[in-house]
Phi, psi and omega in degrees: 000118181266142169273109186249117178285116179268117174260101181214165183290141167256286170287313174078184180292326189259358178073014183259086181305320178301312185292316179299325179290322180294317180297314182293326175299321180291319180290319177300316172311307180304317179295320177295315179300326179275001167097015176256166178259119177281126172253114189227080183292344176279349169266327181281307190296324174299348178293343182215008178236157180258113179288347180272340177280118186291325178292316175303316178294324182288325177296316180297325182292319174298314171312309181304320178293322174302317180293317176301322177297335181272355184269164181269329193210146173247139171244123180255118180262110188247024182301324183253022175101175178249124179270174179298320178296317178296313180306312178305311180298325183289307181309311183304310182300320173302311180300334177266359175081016183292150173284123182240122176241131174266134181231142183296000000 
């Protein structure tokens, strides 16, 4: 059972939180259904933090990287492009030697 860090858009390139959230929920469900553990901080943390508040956003990004450290693999879901936030997560994962899989 892999712990899979989901790298997908939240605000994204288009600023469409709703579309991006639904996309991320669907990929997390697929990961769950195949028997792996989806690690998705951008579905969890916005339940109680404000992404438009810069200090809360920065704290959430740091927490996301901590969760990435605990993951076995990163899967990058790039149907809607790769946002700046995603790029930073990918760079971090590469620096830690994580397995990275790109998925449509």
